[in-house]
mmCIF file of the C-alpha atoms, coordinates in Angstrom:
data_MODEL
# 
_entry.id   MODEL 
# 
loop_
_atom_site.group_PDB 
_atom_site.id 
_atom_site.type_symbol 
_atom_site.label_atom_id 
_atom_site.label_alt_id 
_atom_site.label_comp_id 
_atom_site.label_asym_id 
_atom_site.label_entity_id 
_atom_site.label_seq_id 
_atom_site.pdbx_PDB_ins_code 
_atom_site.Cartn_x 
_atom_site.Cartn_y 
_atom_site.Cartn_z 
_atom_site.occupancy 
_atom_site.B_iso_or_equiv 
_atom_site.pdbx_formal_charge 
_atom_site.auth_seq_id 
_atom_site.auth_comp_id 
_atom_site.auth_asym_id 
_atom_site.auth_atom_id 
_atom_site.pdbx_PDB_model_num 
ATOM 1   C CA . MET A 1 1   ? 234.091 -7.927  42.677  1.00 0.00 ? 1   MET A CA 1 
ATOM 2   C CA . ALA A 1 2   ? 231.337 -8.315  45.200  1.00 0.00 ? 2   ALA A CA 1 
ATOM 3   C CA . ASP A 1 3   ? 231.630 -10.716 48.046  1.00 0.00 ? 3   ASP A CA 1 
ATOM 4   C CA . THR A 1 4   ? 229.740 -13.955 47.834  1.00 0.00 ? 4   THR A CA 1 
ATOM 5   C CA . THR A 1 5   ? 226.909 -13.695 50.311  1.00 0.00 ? 5   THR A CA 1 
ATOM 6   C CA . GLU A 1 6   ? 223.473 -15.219 50.684  1.00 0.00 ? 6   GLU A CA 1 
ATOM 7   C CA . MET A 1 7   ? 221.908 -11.982 49.358  1.00 0.00 ? 7   MET A CA 1 
ATOM 8   C CA . ASN A 1 8   ? 224.090 -11.910 46.225  1.00 0.00 ? 8   ASN A CA 1 
ATOM 9   C CA . SER A 1 9   ? 223.191 -15.482 45.312  1.00 0.00 ? 9   SER A CA 1 
ATOM 10  C CA . GLN A 1 10  ? 219.451 -14.710 45.664  1.00 0.00 ? 10  GLN A CA 1 
ATOM 11  C CA . VAL A 1 11  ? 219.762 -11.660 43.392  1.00 0.00 ? 11  VAL A CA 1 
ATOM 12  C CA . THR A 1 12  ? 221.759 -13.645 40.843  1.00 0.00 ? 12  THR A CA 1 
ATOM 13  C CA . ASP A 1 13  ? 219.198 -16.450 40.939  1.00 0.00 ? 13  ASP A CA 1 
ATOM 14  C CA . ALA A 1 14  ? 216.261 -13.993 40.462  1.00 0.00 ? 14  ALA A CA 1 
ATOM 15  C CA . VAL A 1 15  ? 217.950 -12.280 37.510  1.00 0.00 ? 15  VAL A CA 1 
ATOM 16  C CA . SER A 1 16  ? 218.778 -15.577 35.810  1.00 0.00 ? 16  SER A CA 1 
ATOM 17  C CA . GLN A 1 17  ? 215.216 -16.868 36.312  1.00 0.00 ? 17  GLN A CA 1 
ATOM 18  C CA . ASP A 1 18  ? 213.848 -13.651 34.843  1.00 0.00 ? 18  ASP A CA 1 
ATOM 19  C CA . GLY A 1 19  ? 216.086 -14.054 31.798  1.00 0.00 ? 19  GLY A CA 1 
ATOM 20  C CA . LEU A 1 20  ? 214.950 -17.644 31.345  1.00 0.00 ? 20  LEU A CA 1 
ATOM 21  C CA . LEU A 1 21  ? 211.304 -16.556 31.643  1.00 0.00 ? 21  LEU A CA 1 
ATOM 22  C CA . VAL A 1 22  ? 211.723 -13.965 28.892  1.00 0.00 ? 22  VAL A CA 1 
ATOM 23  C CA . ALA A 1 23  ? 213.624 -16.389 26.653  1.00 0.00 ? 23  ALA A CA 1 
ATOM 24  C CA . GLY A 1 24  ? 211.094 -19.161 27.278  1.00 0.00 ? 24  GLY A CA 1 
ATOM 25  C CA . SER A 1 25  ? 208.051 -17.034 26.486  1.00 0.00 ? 25  SER A CA 1 
ATOM 26  C CA . ALA A 1 26  ? 209.447 -15.619 23.227  1.00 0.00 ? 26  ALA A CA 1 
ATOM 27  C CA . PRO A 1 27  ? 208.052 -18.416 20.990  1.00 0.00 ? 27  PRO A CA 1 
ATOM 28  C CA . ALA A 1 28  ? 204.597 -18.019 22.547  1.00 0.00 ? 28  ALA A CA 1 
ATOM 29  C CA . HIS A 1 29  ? 204.687 -14.263 21.961  1.00 0.00 ? 29  HIS A CA 1 
ATOM 30  C CA . ALA A 1 30  ? 205.778 -14.773 18.356  1.00 0.00 ? 30  ALA A CA 1 
ATOM 31  C CA . ALA A 1 31  ? 202.990 -17.286 17.722  1.00 0.00 ? 31  ALA A CA 1 
ATOM 32  C CA . GLY A 1 32  ? 200.455 -14.954 19.345  1.00 0.00 ? 32  GLY A CA 1 
ATOM 33  C CA . HIS A 1 33  ? 201.592 -12.104 17.132  1.00 0.00 ? 33  HIS A CA 1 
ATOM 34  C CA . GLY A 1 34  ? 201.269 -14.340 14.062  1.00 0.00 ? 34  GLY A CA 1 
ATOM 35  C CA . TYR A 1 35  ? 197.714 -15.297 15.038  1.00 0.00 ? 35  TYR A CA 1 
ATOM 36  C CA . GLU A 1 36  ? 196.841 -11.644 15.582  1.00 0.00 ? 36  GLU A CA 1 
ATOM 37  C CA . VAL A 1 37  ? 198.123 -10.673 12.127  1.00 0.00 ? 37  VAL A CA 1 
ATOM 38  C CA . MET A 1 38  ? 196.239 -13.577 10.533  1.00 0.00 ? 38  MET A CA 1 
ATOM 39  C CA . ALA A 1 39  ? 192.978 -12.596 12.265  1.00 0.00 ? 39  ALA A CA 1 
ATOM 40  C CA . HIS A 1 40  ? 193.393 -8.987  11.158  1.00 0.00 ? 40  HIS A CA 1 
ATOM 41  C CA . SER A 1 41  ? 194.016 -9.912  7.525   1.00 0.00 ? 41  SER A CA 1 
ATOM 42  C CA . THR A 1 42  ? 191.038 -12.293 7.546   1.00 0.00 ? 42  THR A CA 1 
ATOM 43  C CA . GLY A 1 43  ? 188.826 -9.503  8.899   1.00 0.00 ? 43  GLY A CA 1 
ATOM 44  C CA . LEU A 1 44  ? 190.022 -7.147  6.168   1.00 0.00 ? 44  LEU A CA 1 
ATOM 45  C CA . SER A 1 45  ? 189.264 -9.721  3.485   1.00 0.00 ? 45  SER A CA 1 
ATOM 46  C CA . PHE A 1 46  ? 185.704 -10.120 4.850   1.00 0.00 ? 46  PHE A CA 1 
ATOM 47  C CA . GLN A 1 47  ? 185.263 -6.352  4.853   1.00 0.00 ? 47  GLN A CA 1 
ATOM 48  C CA . ASN A 1 48  ? 186.447 -6.127  1.246   1.00 0.00 ? 48  ASN A CA 1 
ATOM 49  C CA . THR A 1 49  ? 184.067 -8.929  0.220   1.00 0.00 ? 49  THR A CA 1 
ATOM 50  C CA . ILE A 1 50  ? 181.084 -7.224  1.836   1.00 0.00 ? 50  ILE A CA 1 
ATOM 51  C CA . ASN A 1 51  ? 182.025 -3.890  0.258   1.00 0.00 ? 51  ASN A CA 1 
ATOM 52  C CA . ALA A 1 52  ? 182.224 -5.509  -3.185  1.00 0.00 ? 52  ALA A CA 1 
ATOM 53  C CA . GLN A 1 53  ? 178.788 -7.086  -2.695  1.00 0.00 ? 53  GLN A CA 1 
ATOM 54  C CA . GLN A 1 54  ? 177.291 -3.752  -1.654  1.00 0.00 ? 54  GLN A CA 1 
ATOM 55  C CA . GLN A 1 55  ? 178.797 -2.016  -4.669  1.00 0.00 ? 55  GLN A CA 1 
ATOM 56  C CA . GLY A 1 56  ? 177.319 -4.724  -6.913  1.00 0.00 ? 56  GLY A CA 1 
ATOM 57  C CA . VAL A 1 57  ? 173.863 -4.126  -5.444  1.00 0.00 ? 57  VAL A CA 1 
ATOM 58  C CA . VAL A 1 58  ? 174.156 -0.368  -5.952  1.00 0.00 ? 58  VAL A CA 1 
ATOM 59  C CA . GLN A 1 59  ? 175.323 -0.867  -9.528  1.00 0.00 ? 59  GLN A CA 1 
ATOM 60  C CA . GLY A 1 60  ? 172.394 -3.213  -10.203 1.00 0.00 ? 60  GLY A CA 1 
ATOM 61  C CA . ASN A 1 61  ? 169.938 -0.650  -8.838  1.00 0.00 ? 61  ASN A CA 1 
ATOM 62  C CA . VAL A 1 62  ? 171.427 2.076   -11.026 1.00 0.00 ? 62  VAL A CA 1 
ATOM 63  C CA . GLU A 1 63  ? 171.161 -0.161  -14.095 1.00 0.00 ? 63  GLU A CA 1 
ATOM 64  C CA . ALA A 1 64  ? 167.518 -0.956  -13.278 1.00 0.00 ? 64  ALA A CA 1 
ATOM 65  C CA . VAL A 1 65  ? 166.685 2.745   -12.979 1.00 0.00 ? 65  VAL A CA 1 
ATOM 66  C CA . LEU A 1 66  ? 168.434 3.608   -16.231 1.00 0.00 ? 66  LEU A CA 1 
ATOM 67  C CA . LEU A 1 67  ? 166.745 0.767   -18.110 1.00 0.00 ? 67  LEU A CA 1 
ATOM 68  C CA . THR A 1 68  ? 163.356 1.786   -16.707 1.00 0.00 ? 68  THR A CA 1 
ATOM 69  C CA . GLN A 1 69  ? 163.936 5.355   -17.850 1.00 0.00 ? 69  GLN A CA 1 
ATOM 70  C CA . HIS A 1 70  ? 164.944 4.064   -21.260 1.00 0.00 ? 70  HIS A CA 1 
ATOM 71  C CA . LEU A 1 71  ? 161.824 1.911   -21.547 1.00 0.00 ? 71  LEU A CA 1 
ATOM 72  C CA . LEU A 1 72  ? 159.588 4.773   -20.467 1.00 0.00 ? 72  LEU A CA 1 
ATOM 73  C CA . GLY A 1 73  ? 161.265 6.972   -23.055 1.00 0.00 ? 73  GLY A CA 1 
ATOM 74  C CA . LEU A 1 74  ? 160.530 4.362   -25.708 1.00 0.00 ? 74  LEU A CA 1 
ATOM 75  C CA . VAL A 1 75  ? 156.857 4.289   -24.726 1.00 0.00 ? 75  VAL A CA 1 
ATOM 76  C CA . SER A 1 76  ? 156.653 8.081   -24.965 1.00 0.00 ? 76  SER A CA 1 
ATOM 77  C CA . ALA A 1 77  ? 158.346 8.015   -28.368 1.00 0.00 ? 77  ALA A CA 1 
ATOM 78  C CA . GLN A 1 78  ? 155.973 5.327   -29.628 1.00 0.00 ? 78  GLN A CA 1 
ATOM 79  C CA . VAL A 1 79  ? 152.910 7.281   -28.469 1.00 0.00 ? 79  VAL A CA 1 
ATOM 80  C CA . GLY A 1 80  ? 154.254 10.417  -30.124 1.00 0.00 ? 80  GLY A CA 1 
ATOM 81  C CA . ALA A 1 81  ? 155.017 8.563   -33.359 1.00 0.00 ? 81  ALA A CA 1 
ATOM 82  C CA . ALA A 1 82  ? 151.576 6.961   -33.422 1.00 0.00 ? 82  ALA A CA 1 
ATOM 83  C CA . ALA A 1 83  ? 149.918 10.316  -32.820 1.00 0.00 ? 83  ALA A CA 1 
ATOM 84  C CA . SER A 1 84  ? 151.917 12.006  -35.553 1.00 0.00 ? 84  SER A CA 1 
ATOM 85  C CA . ILE A 1 85  ? 150.996 9.247   -38.004 1.00 0.00 ? 85  ILE A CA 1 
ATOM 86  C CA . ALA A 1 86  ? 147.337 9.669   -37.089 1.00 0.00 ? 86  ALA A CA 1 
ATOM 87  C CA . GLY A 1 87  ? 147.663 13.456  -37.411 1.00 0.00 ? 87  GLY A CA 1 
ATOM 88  C CA . GLN A 1 88  ? 146.873 14.152  -33.762 1.00 0.00 ? 88  GLN A CA 1 
ATOM 89  C CA . ASP A 1 89  ? 148.602 16.093  -31.045 1.00 0.00 ? 89  ASP A CA 1 
ATOM 90  C CA . ALA A 1 90  ? 150.510 13.677  -28.791 1.00 0.00 ? 90  ALA A CA 1 
ATOM 91  C CA . SER A 1 91  ? 150.414 15.830  -25.639 1.00 0.00 ? 91  SER A CA 1 
ATOM 92  C CA . PRO A 1 92  ? 146.949 14.667  -24.466 1.00 0.00 ? 92  PRO A CA 1 
ATOM 93  C CA . LEU A 1 93  ? 148.015 11.045  -24.877 1.00 0.00 ? 93  LEU A CA 1 
ATOM 94  C CA . LEU A 1 94  ? 151.086 11.511  -22.728 1.00 0.00 ? 94  LEU A CA 1 
ATOM 95  C CA . ARG A 1 95  ? 149.281 13.220  -19.847 1.00 0.00 ? 95  ARG A CA 1 
ATOM 96  C CA . ARG A 1 96  ? 148.183 11.146  -16.931 1.00 0.00 ? 96  ARG A CA 1 
ATOM 97  C CA . GLN A 1 97  ? 144.514 10.523  -16.693 1.00 0.00 ? 97  GLN A CA 1 
ATOM 98  C CA . PRO A 1 98  ? 142.928 11.988  -13.555 1.00 0.00 ? 98  PRO A CA 1 
ATOM 99  C CA . ARG A 1 99  ? 142.120 9.507   -10.854 1.00 0.00 ? 99  ARG A CA 1 
ATOM 100 C CA . ARG A 1 100 ? 138.481 8.806   -10.304 1.00 0.00 ? 100 ARG A CA 1 
ATOM 101 C CA . GLN A 1 101 ? 137.216 10.218  -7.079  1.00 0.00 ? 101 GLN A CA 1 
ATOM 102 C CA . ALA A 1 102 ? 135.441 7.692   -4.899  1.00 0.00 ? 102 ALA A CA 1 
ATOM 103 C CA . ARG A 1 103 ? 132.055 8.658   -3.605  1.00 0.00 ? 103 ARG A CA 1 
ATOM 104 C CA . ARG A 1 104 ? 132.041 9.084   0.094   1.00 0.00 ? 104 ARG A CA 1 
ATOM 105 C CA . HIS A 1 105 ? 128.864 8.215   1.893   1.00 0.00 ? 105 HIS A CA 1 
ATOM 106 C CA . GLY A 1 106 ? 130.239 8.054   5.395   1.00 0.00 ? 106 GLY A CA 1 
ATOM 107 C CA . ARG A 1 107 ? 132.615 5.253   4.483   1.00 0.00 ? 107 ARG A CA 1 
ATOM 108 C CA . ARG A 1 108 ? 136.348 5.507   4.738   1.00 0.00 ? 108 ARG A CA 1 
ATOM 109 C CA . HIS A 1 109 ? 137.223 3.033   2.047   1.00 0.00 ? 109 HIS A CA 1 
ATOM 110 C CA . PRO A 1 110 ? 135.179 2.752   -1.125  1.00 0.00 ? 110 PRO A CA 1 
ATOM 111 C CA . GLY A 1 111 ? 134.136 -0.767  -1.732  1.00 0.00 ? 111 GLY A CA 1 
ATOM 112 C CA . ARG A 1 112 ? 134.161 -1.739  1.928   1.00 0.00 ? 112 ARG A CA 1 
ATOM 113 C CA . PRO A 1 113 ? 130.941 -1.710  3.925   1.00 0.00 ? 113 PRO A CA 1 
# 
């Protein structure tokens, strides 16, 4: 065994203080790790909530487009049915009317002086 000297007692004291420091800081490290895990899981739940909201908006837009297409299809069918009852060709009724061309007398916008 080593002789008891001033140097040996200093080394022994430093090692024991280091061991106490590690043992004393263990609860703080454990609590810090718990807080980190809780913050991460809270962030994930917020991300999932935002993703669900975005998917709901996209689904609503798709439904609006499909319903609009359905309504426009109903209008076309009604025009065609009315034309067939009247004995006319429905194709002229379904075409868009040409836009009226504004007269240009040096003005950019018709209706504005």
